[in-house]
N, C-alpha and C positions, 0 to 999 in steps of 0.2 A: 588325288585324293590321299590326305593327311589320316593316316591310322592312329597315330600316337606321338603327344607329345610331352615331354619332360624339361623341367626348369630348377634350376640351381639343386639338385639333389645331392643329399653328403651323406657316407654309410663308413660307421666307424665299429672297431671290432671290440667285444667287452673289456679289453684289455686298457681299451683308451686309443689304440691305433688307429687313424685315418686312412682307412684303405681309398678313398676318392672323396673327393669336394667339388662341388658348383660345375655338375655334370649336367650339361644340359643339351639336346637333339629332340629330333622330329625323324618319324619314320613315315615313308610315303608308300603306297601301294604298286608293286611292281619292283621297290628295290630290293635288291639282294645283296645286304651289308654284312661285312666279313669283320668280325671284334676282335682285334688281336692286342698283345701286353703282356706283359712279363706275367709266370704263375705265381700264384698269392697277390694279384694287383687288385681282383675282383670283378673278373669278367663273369663269373658264374653267380655270385651275389648281383649283380647288375639285373641279371636274365632273370632272380627268381624276385627282384622288386617287380620288374615288368609283367611277368607273371601273374604278378599281385600274391606270391607265396609267402613274401617278407616283406615288412615296411620301410620306405626310407626314414631316416632319422630328421631328417631336413628335407626341403624340396616340395614338388609339386609335380605329380603324375596324374595326365589327362588324356585316356584311351579312347578313341571312337568306336573302337569292335573289343570285342574279347577274344586275345590271343591264345595258341594254341602251341603249347611247351611241351620239349622235349627234353629231360633233365640229362645228365652225364651218367650218373646214378639213380639204380633202378630197387634199392633196397626195401625201400619204403612199401612198395607196391607188390612185395612178395606172399602175403596175406591172401590177393584177391584174385579174381576169376581175370579172365579176359574180358568179357562184358564190362566189368568192373573197371577197368584199367583203360577201356575204352569211353568211358563214359555215355555208355547205352543201355546198361543192366536195367534199368527201371521201363525204359521201351520195349525192350526187347521180353522181358518178363511179361510185360502187357501182350504184347504181341502172341508168346506162345498160349498163354491165357484163355484167348480170341481165337485162335484155331483148334483148341482142343474143347471150343463151344461156349467158352464167357461169355453173358450178356452183361457184365458190369458197366454200369458209364465209369465207374474209376479206372476201370483197362484201357477204355477207347480213349476217355482224356488223355492220360501216361503218354498213350501211343501217338497221340497227335496227327494221325491221318499218315502217320510214317510208313505206309505199308510196304516201301520197298526196301528197311531196312534190313532184311538177312539179308537178301539179295545182294546189297550193297556191301555188306559185309565179307561177304564169300570174295564176291570179285576183288576187293583190295586186300585181304587175307591172301589170293592167287597169287594176283598184282605182285606183291611182295616176297614169295616165294615160302607163303604160309599154308598150302593147300592142308595141311594134314592136321593143323590146328583149330580145335573149335573155341566157339564162345563161353561154355562152360569149364574151360581147360584152366588150371591154376597158373598162375604168370610163373611161380616160381621154378614152373619144370622148364622153361625156356631155357638156351643159351643166351650169352648174350646179344650176339647179333642177333638172333631172334625177336629178343626185346624189343632191340632199337627200329627192327624190321615191322614190330606191331604196333609201335609208335607213328611209325612211317605210315603204315596202313591208314592210321585214323586220320591224318591229313586228306587220304583219299574219300574217306567217310564222311569226314564232319565239313571237308572243303574251307576251313579258314582264310581269314582275309591278311589274318598278321601269325608266322611261324617262329617261333625261338627256338634254335636247334644249340645245344651245347653238347659240342665235341661230338657229333653224329655218325662220324666214321671209324672211333676207335674200337669197335666191337666187327666193324662190318670186312666182310672179305670182299676181293677185288670185284667181283661180279655185283656184291651189295652196293658200294659206293659207287660205281658208274651208273646202276639205279637212280643212287640220289643227285648225280652229276645231273642226269638226264632230266630228273624232275626237278634241278634247280635253274634249269636253261628255259625251261617252257612255262614253267608255272606263273599266274598275275597276281599271286599273293605278295605284300610286304614280308620279307625273310631275314632276321637278324643271327646270325653264325658266330659261335664262339669257336674258334677250330686251329687246329696248327698242322692241320692238314692243308700241305700247298697246293694239291691242285685243287684241293676244294676252294680257297683261298683265290686260286687264278679263273673263280667262275664267278666272285664277286664283285661289286663295285656299285660304292664306295667302300674302301676299308678306313673301319674307326680303327683308332690307337685310343687306349685306355691308361692310364696314368691318375697318379695321385692327385694332380692340378685337375683333371678333367678328360674330355675328347679331343684330342686332335683328329681332323676330318682328311681322307686324303682322297679325293675326287677320280679316282679312276680303279683299277686292277691293282692284284697284289705285286706285280712286275713292276707299275707306277710307284707304289706305294715304297716299296724297296730303292729303287733308284731314286725319291728325294728322300727318303731317309739318310741315305749315304751321304746326300747333296747337303741336309742338314745338319749330319753330324760332322761334317769336313768344315761345313763354316763357322761351327761352335768351336772345335779345336784350334782351327783358323786365330779366333776372336780371343779364345781364352789363352793363345800364344802370345797375341797382338798386347794383350793387359797383364800376363804376367812381365812384359818386358817392359813397358809403361810403369807397372807400379817399380820396377827394379831402379827406373829411369828417374821416376817421383822420388824415392828417397835418396837417392845419389844425389838429386840436385836440392834436396830439402838438408843433408848434410853439409853438403859444399856450401849453402847459401848460408846458414847460420855459423859455420865456421868464416865466411869471410866475414858476414856481420860483427860476430866477436872479435876479430881482428880490427875493424874498423871501428867498434867503441873502444877499442882498448887503446889505437893509435889517439883517436880524441879526447881519451880521457886525462892522456899524458901531454898534450897540446892543452889542455886546460891548464893543466895542473902548473906546466910550464910557463904557461903563458901572463900569466898574472889576472886572472879572469877573475871579475867579481864572483862572490861565491854564490849569491843569488841565478846569476846566468849560469855557473856552473852546475847549479841543481837544476835549473831549467833544460839546457842541453842533457843533464843526464835524462831527467826526466822522459825527454823527446826520444833519446835513444833507445832507452827501454820499453817505451810505447811502440818504435819501429820495430825494435825484435820481436815484441810478442804477437803485431800484426803478421810478420813475415812468418814466423812459427805456425801463427794461426791458420795463414794462405796455405803453406804446405801443407800442414797435418788435416785439412780440409779437403786437399788432395788426394793424398794418399790414403785419408777415410771410402772416400768417395770411391776409390779402386779397388780397393780390399772389399767393399761392399759388392762392387760390379764381379769380380773374381769370384767371390763365395755364390754369388748368383749362377754363374758358367756353369762353375764346378758341379753344382745340382744338375745340371743339365749336359754334363759330360756323359758322351755315349760310354759303354762299357766294353773292353775290349782287351778282359782278361783271357789270355792264352796257356789253355794246358803245354805244358813240356811233356810227350812221351819221348821214351827208347823204343816203339814197338816196330820203326822201321828195322831193329835187328835183329830181325827172325834167325835163328840157326841154321835149320833144315834147309838141304840145297832143293831148289825147286825142280819138282818131278818126282819127288819121291812118295809114294805110294803111302798115304793116311788111313785111307778106309777103304773098301772093297765089298760090294753088294753082290753075292749071288742069290735069286732067287727069293730074296726075304720078303717075308712078310710077319704080323705080329697077328695075332690073335683078341677077340674082346667077345666074351662069355659064347665063345669055340666057333664066332664066325672069321674069317680072314676079315683085316682090317682095310685091305687094298684088295681090290676086281684082279688085280695083276699083280705077279710078284715083281719087286724090284731088282734093277742088274744098274749099278753104278760103279766109278770109283771115282773116289777123290787123293787128287796130287796138291804136295806142298805148293803153297803158292797161290790156287783155286780160288775164285772168287765166286761163291753158287748160290742161288737163291734157292729155298724150296717154297712149290708154290702148291695151291689147293684150296677148295673151299674151306670155310669154317667147320670144322668136324672130319676132315678129311685126314688127321694121323699125323700133321706134321710136327707137333711135337712130341708125338711119341717116336718118328722119327730120328729127332735129334736125341730122345734118351737111348735109344739102339746105338746111335753111334757114340754116343759120351760112356756107353757102358754098363749104363743103369738100369737096364732094361735087355733081357735077352729074346733073341726071336723064336718066331712058333716054329717059323718055316726058313727053310735056306743057310745059308753063310752068310758071314759077317765077320772080316777082318777088322781088325785095328791094330796099327803100328803103335809104338812105343811115341807117346808125344803128348805134349802140355798144352793145355785148353782152358778156357774163359768161357764160361756159360752167363752171358748176360740177358736174364729173362726181363719179363714186364714187370714183377714182380720183386724184383731185384732180391732176389732170394741169398745171394751170396751176402748181404747187410743181415747183422744181428741186431735186431731192432733194442737188444737192452744193454748193447754198449755203447760207449762214447765214440766220435771219432776220433780219438788217438787209441782210444782202446780197442776200438775195430782194426785200423791199421798194425795196429801192434800184435792180433792174433795172427796175424798173416806176414809177420817179421820171419821167415826162414831164412834170411841172408844174415839175422844177426846184426842190422843195423844199430847205430847208437841215436841213442831218442834224438838229440838234436840231426840227425840226417834223418828219422822219420817225421819231423816236422818241416826240415826240408821238402820233403817229398810231398807233404802236403800241402804246402805253399805254390807247389810246382801244378799242383789240382785243382788250383784257385781256393785253396781253405786257408784264410786268416786264424792267426791265433785266437780271436775272439769264439771260432767256430770248433776248436779242439775238442774242450770240453763239452760240445752241443750232445744232446742224444741222438743216436741214429731214427729212433721210432718218431721224432719230428722233421727228418730231412725231407726237400722237396725231391720229385722225379731227380730232378738235374743232378740235385744234388748227390743222391743214392747212385747214380751215375757215373760219375765222377770219382766217387769214394771206390765203387765197385772195379774201376780202372785203375785206382792209384792201389789198391789190393794186390790185384793182381802185380804191378809192378814193384812190389816191395817181395812176394813170393817167388816171381820168375822173372826175369828182367826182360824176357822176351817170349809171350806164349807160342804156341807155333801153330796154333788153330784158334780162332774167336767165334764164336757162335752168337748170334742176337737173335733173340725171339721177340717179335715184336716192338723193338726196342724204341722207336719214337713214339710212341702208344700214350707216356704218361710226360714229355718231354715238353715245352714250351718252345718256340722258334728259336730262341737265343740258344739254348741247349742243343736241339737238333745241329744247327749248326756247326757246334764245337764238335760234336760225336760224330758227325760227316767226316769234318777234318781231319779227327784221329784217326776215323777208319781207314780215308782215303791214301793216308800216309803209311800205313799199316802196311809190311811188306808180307806177312805172313798169309795163312790161310784162313779166308774169312766164308763161313756161312751163315745166310741170313734168312730169317722167317718175316716178310712183312709186307704189308698189301702199298705200301707207300713207295707207288714206281718213283719219283723222282729223288727221294732216298739212294732206293734203289743204283739207278742210272751214275749218282753223284758218288756213290763207294767204288765206281766202278764195277758189280756186278756183271760176269759173262755167261753164265752158263745158268742151269735151271734142273732141277729134280722138280717134275712134276706128279704131284700124289691125284688120282682118280679117288670113288667113294663118296 
């Protein structure tokens, strides 16, 4: 059953920049579609168009059912109650009035015989780990993970046939992610998901890739998509190389042919002059020679122009293979030195111990450790204790002298008031010359056009790369890198960059992340588990 059809949709920003054009697709019942593409390409915008939150500027959208939409950001709902957000407020208030004795017809009409509404809501909230949440609660009181779970509970309540999810795992802990994965594998609804969570994408089929020129459909799961993308990119690079060589060869042949023709024409002119040919015949032969030269020139110029056009088109498709150049492998501390040691450690929140059991652990140079626990269990608090920005309420915490980089999901290292070049200059403790700073920026994939860009407009991937570049300027090799949910704001391309960089880093690595694939790929070997 077709749930939705879109034809030739186009959307441009107010600046006039075209996000995407000629987008056409259909969504069917039971499909689990993963929508991928670079940050800023318009994936969230496309979901908002399908959800009828914003209109497309061109094209036709034909829905057969009403989609249920879970946005990436929730700020627009903060003034509402839970019942309002779940879109059940009118029915729920009518039910409460009837239960309190009202016999007004308007209440019965609003309820529409939905007598099990409150029971279904309670069951859905319990199912998604929100037993403490009531329908009167203000939405703003919920954490990021709880807000996502509330919208997921709405799926259970409304049972929609088409569900749109925009980065649904960004705020979910490991348990919440697994619950979402389980739901996805069992639902009969059509589902369209924008995500960079590769574990979630592995459960999607097909994968759609959005670009400025439309949607490319890959009829398989995410592993199939990556395999086909690699094949396509290799084919483009091969064709690009062949076309470049053909263009050089065509240019060389053009020059050689013109030189040869000019010599032949010169020889013919001398023969005509020395042979006593009648002037009228000399003019005829000269005109013919000039015409032949023009025709030869046109043939070669046409071929060269055709190859240049083909080359330009191929360069637009050329895969991006920027590689950051770092020296993180040159960590200075010898392996095995104790950097952090906790004995009976705990922190207090409103005079209550944060963790039900005191923490005892050691972190040595060269360790690669993840800090695990549910949302709200104090993972970021433990990092602050380890970094020395908080003091423990109970126990002892030893910190050896070491340099460190904290890369959190807000990229707080970056001053939004600075330019890119100004940001890097503010960390220049090595007193590098201006040209050396620019060389470092180039190594971290910042071209000259981006040097004067405001940090406030950088993407998550750009902020991640600039943060790492700042640390390279400040200290050639941090002894410890701490990553707090590092993949939350990155697209798939920048996740791969960060993964390669951290896998090559030889120092101590501490990671807070619910991204299991990332933890595996950077070589995490130990774990500090938090209760609570």
